[in-house]
N, C-alpha and C positions, 0 to 999 in steps of 0.2 A: 491628683492635680496639684501643681505647684505654681505659685504666682510670685512675682517680685523680681527685683534686680538680680538676685542671686539664684533664681530658679534654674537658669541655664547650667549652673555648676553640677546639677544632678542628671543632666541629659545623657551623657555617655554611659553612666552606670545603669540608668533605667533602660537604655537601649540594650546594653549588654545582658541584662536580666530578662529581656523580653517584655518589659512593662511599659514601654513607651508607645503611646498611640499617636502623639504629635508633640512637637515642641516649637513654640512660636515666640518671637520677640516683636512686640508691637512697633510698627514703623508709622509714626505720626508726624504731622507737620510740626516742626520745631517751634515755630512762632506761636502756634495755637497752644502747644504744651506749656510754653513760657507764660502766656497770658492766663491760662487755666490755673497753673500752679501758683502764680502770683496772686490772683484773685482769692484762691482758697487760703493761702497763707496770710494775706492781709485781713480777710474776714475772721480768721481764727486768732489774729494778733499774735502770731508765733514769735515774731521779732519785729524790730523797727523797720519801717519801709525801706530805708537805704540798704540795710543788711539784706532784706528780702530781694531787692532788685539786683544787688551785686551777686548774691547766691544764685538767683534765677539766671542771670547772664552766664555765670560760670557753668551751670548745668546745661544751658542751651548750647554752649560751645563744646561741652564734653559729650553730648548726646551721640554724635556719630561714632565716637570711640567706644562708647558703651554698647551700641548696636553691633559694631564690628566684633567686640569681645563676645557678645552673646551668640552671634552667628558662628564665630570661631569655636565655640563650645558645643555647637550642634543645633542650636535653635534656628528656625527659619524666619527671616524677616517678612512680616506681612502686615497689611493694614487691618484695622479692627473688624471691618465687615467680612473680610476674607477669613479671618480666624473664626468668627462666629459661624460662618457658613460651613467651614470644615468641621468644627466641633459638633454642629447640628447633624452633619452627615455621619460622624462617628457615633453619635448617640442613636440616630435612627437605625443603624445597623447593629446596635448592641442588644443581645438577647434579653437583658433585664430592664430595658428601657420601656416605660409606659407613656403613652401620649396623655399628658395632663389635661388636654382639652376634652378628651373623651370620657374622663372620669367625672361622675356627677355625684353630688351628695343628695341622698334622698331622705 
């Protein structure tokens, strides 16, 4: 599993080697991402509020370009719930997957 803005860069090679079960780029509401990121950065006091707002607006405007780049590299754009559903389906069909809810500590 790979995660992050650069994860899409390994999609083609993983696919070529037969190692790819799925590749997804999260498609989120841009405004919600802006607010969530700004709240996190302000609470962590990463930089001054003006810098964080300017940076956040720049990232907000760049997000469609980032998503196009990731899908161009082979990732599929999908909402978070869809990605979770698909990954759960992959895990359910995996021979080494165990259902954690059926394991009990005695």
